[in-house]
Legacy VTK file of the C-alpha trace (Angstrom):
# vtk DataFile Version 3.0
C-alpha trace
ASCII
DATASET POLYDATA
POINTS 202 float
-34.529 -5.902 7.290
-32.777 -5.406 3.957
-29.063 -6.183 3.827
-26.832 -3.423 2.408
-25.638 -3.727 -1.153
-21.979 -4.614 -0.633
-19.714 -4.127 -3.626
-18.352 -7.521 -4.668
-16.144 -6.683 -7.658
-13.114 -8.936 -8.039
-11.588 -6.928 -10.888
-7.908 -6.109 -10.469
-6.720 -2.587 -11.196
-4.318 -2.822 -14.158
-0.678 -1.901 -13.704
0.015 1.633 -14.938
3.490 0.695 -16.202
5.294 -2.034 -18.134
6.752 -4.334 -15.446
9.483 -5.437 -17.847
10.896 -1.902 -17.867
11.561 -1.409 -14.155
15.112 -1.012 -12.895
16.163 -3.658 -10.384
12.710 -5.222 -9.984
12.027 -8.153 -12.273
8.905 -8.563 -14.350
8.457 -12.003 -12.758
8.443 -10.467 -9.266
6.056 -7.653 -10.135
3.602 -9.898 -11.977
3.606 -12.457 -9.158
3.094 -9.725 -6.568
0.271 -8.117 -8.574
-1.512 -11.351 -9.542
-1.079 -13.415 -6.377
-0.800 -11.041 -3.425
-2.794 -8.048 -4.579
-5.070 -10.167 -6.769
-5.662 -12.618 -3.940
-6.813 -9.824 -1.664
-9.110 -8.349 -4.315
-10.813 -11.707 -4.796
-10.946 -12.460 -1.078
-12.486 -9.062 -0.385
-15.265 -9.769 -2.873
-15.984 -13.096 -1.138
-15.973 -11.493 2.318
-18.378 -8.762 1.224
-20.759 -11.366 -0.178
-20.606 -13.366 3.061
-21.216 -10.216 5.102
-24.307 -9.427 3.076
-25.614 -12.953 3.593
-24.675 -13.056 7.292
-26.375 -9.792 8.170
-29.728 -11.330 7.345
-29.093 -14.347 9.606
-30.721 -13.488 12.940
-29.257 -16.596 14.595
-25.650 -15.797 13.698
-23.688 -14.794 16.824
-22.222 -11.278 16.720
-18.699 -12.582 17.323
-18.932 -14.725 14.189
-20.044 -11.687 12.199
-17.128 -9.738 13.630
-14.701 -12.393 12.406
-15.895 -11.507 8.923
-15.560 -7.788 9.683
-11.968 -8.324 10.784
-11.238 -10.047 7.483
-13.039 -7.191 5.725
-10.680 -4.721 7.414
-7.544 -6.699 6.542
-8.482 -7.306 2.912
-9.587 -3.706 2.369
-6.270 -2.448 3.709
-4.348 -4.851 1.502
-6.219 -3.769 -1.629
-5.871 -0.042 -0.882
-2.177 -0.136 0.010
-1.283 -2.426 -2.897
-3.057 -0.151 -5.383
-1.216 2.880 -4.008
2.054 0.932 -4.118
1.766 -0.187 -7.730
0.520 3.239 -8.824
3.614 4.943 -7.397
5.977 2.634 -9.332
7.101 2.896 -12.945
8.903 6.218 -12.862
12.470 7.479 -13.123
12.995 7.743 -9.371
13.827 11.452 -9.731
11.671 13.751 -7.628
10.569 17.034 -9.163
11.087 20.439 -7.626
7.552 20.735 -6.219
7.662 17.355 -4.447
11.144 18.026 -3.100
10.057 21.408 -1.781
6.902 20.075 -0.083
8.801 17.238 1.566
11.693 19.499 2.582
9.271 21.916 4.244
7.813 19.082 6.298
11.046 17.302 7.243
13.682 20.031 7.181
15.253 18.615 4.041
14.439 16.072 1.357
17.443 13.989 2.429
16.168 13.866 6.021
12.833 12.548 4.792
14.468 9.934 2.558
16.804 8.795 5.339
13.896 8.206 7.725
11.723 6.514 5.092
14.565 4.130 4.245
15.313 3.470 7.917
11.703 2.501 8.622
11.789 0.139 5.646
15.052 -1.427 6.806
13.500 -2.012 10.215
10.672 -3.955 8.584
13.037 -6.095 6.490
12.573 -9.805 7.079
9.102 -9.270 8.481
5.982 -7.603 7.190
4.405 -4.197 6.915
4.334 -0.952 4.984
6.135 2.375 4.972
3.842 5.278 4.140
4.555 8.932 3.548
1.156 10.309 4.430
-0.613 13.622 4.833
-2.624 13.665 8.040
-5.826 15.592 7.366
-6.376 16.170 11.101
-2.926 17.428 12.118
-2.189 18.867 8.640
1.250 17.252 8.802
3.181 15.308 6.172
4.810 12.405 8.021
6.364 8.968 7.531
4.454 6.133 9.156
5.363 2.574 10.147
2.530 0.095 9.519
2.741 -3.416 10.924
-0.001 -4.815 8.708
-2.962 -3.986 6.467
-5.320 -3.193 9.332
-3.673 -0.368 11.215
-3.184 2.625 8.980
-2.735 6.064 10.574
-6.001 7.844 11.290
-7.235 10.541 8.900
-4.222 10.070 6.631
-3.999 10.230 2.848
-1.229 7.976 1.464
1.233 9.970 -0.631
3.981 7.377 -1.186
3.638 3.691 -0.246
6.361 1.034 -0.017
5.451 -2.610 0.535
7.858 -4.312 2.964
6.220 -7.728 3.055
8.755 -10.320 1.929
6.667 -11.165 -1.134
7.558 -7.719 -2.519
11.274 -8.508 -2.826
12.216 -12.082 -1.826
12.042 -13.454 -5.377
14.673 -10.954 -6.553
16.719 -10.250 -3.441
16.179 -13.039 -0.944
16.683 -11.544 2.507
18.558 -8.476 1.165
15.786 -5.971 1.927
18.145 -2.990 1.650
18.785 -3.760 -2.030
15.041 -3.863 -2.638
14.646 -0.457 -0.968
17.286 0.938 -3.337
15.398 -0.552 -6.283
12.103 0.865 -5.026
13.567 4.363 -4.870
14.949 4.090 -8.391
11.446 3.316 -9.720
9.276 5.844 -7.853
6.732 7.543 -10.084
7.090 11.032 -8.607
4.420 12.469 -10.903
1.915 10.285 -9.047
3.286 11.496 -5.721
2.909 15.101 -6.904
-0.693 14.479 -7.952
-1.508 13.002 -4.534
0.124 15.939 -2.770
-1.888 18.366 -4.877
-5.132 16.850 -3.569
-4.293 17.362 0.134
LINES 1 203
202 0 1 2 3 4 5 6 7 8 9 10 11 12 13 14 15 16 17 18 19 20 21 22 23 24 25 26 27 28 29 30 31 32 33 34 35 36 37 38 39 40 41 42 43 44 45 46 47 48 49 50 51 52 53 54 55 56 57 58 59 60 61 62 63 64 65 66 67 68 69 70 71 72 73 74 75 76 77 78 79 80 81 82 83 84 85 86 87 88 89 90 91 92 93 94 95 96 97 98 99 100 101 102 103 104 105 106 107 108 109 110 111 112 113 114 115 116 117 118 119 120 121 122 123 124 125 126 127 128 129 130 131 132 133 134 135 136 137 138 139 140 141 142 143 144 145 146 147 148 149 150 151 152 153 154 155 156 157 158 159 160 161 162 163 164 165 166 167 168 169 170 171 172 173 174 175 176 177 178 179 180 181 182 183 184 185 186 187 188 189 190 191 192 193 194 195 196 197 198 199 200 201
């Protein structure tokens, strides 16, 4: 039996913005987050994929041991995907355009209602871990905000439109435990052109 050709790239996706030019988020924080947290998951995912390829050919390896690797595969994949979405939707002016505001308002009743809920979910994750995702569910055809406890449990059939990291590593260096201040800074740096491009693909 031939093992599948797992991709094992450990190349980090470059930042699409100058981290020294963000408002309220320091270059030191962004570079640490990108290199250590995101970069660590990229490298770990490459290792896990290599081990999966090797393990699949081992007929004596118990299935539960293989599944331990698959669990790590799930976690690291989620971390890489969500981090890449997160960094890609940073670096902007924080000012939503008319098309994004209209699409969000149609889904939530008003843009302000959407923003209030998105911020509230983030505040509820402060001091812990997880993600806030504005996502378009391809099954229900709904644009909704989602609470994610970790990298492994994203909403089914959902395309991320806007992603906010609420793990402490995303703000502790700048704000300590003041998660609300980080949320304000996140909103002031949203790259809404990226959000618009994601919406256009749904």
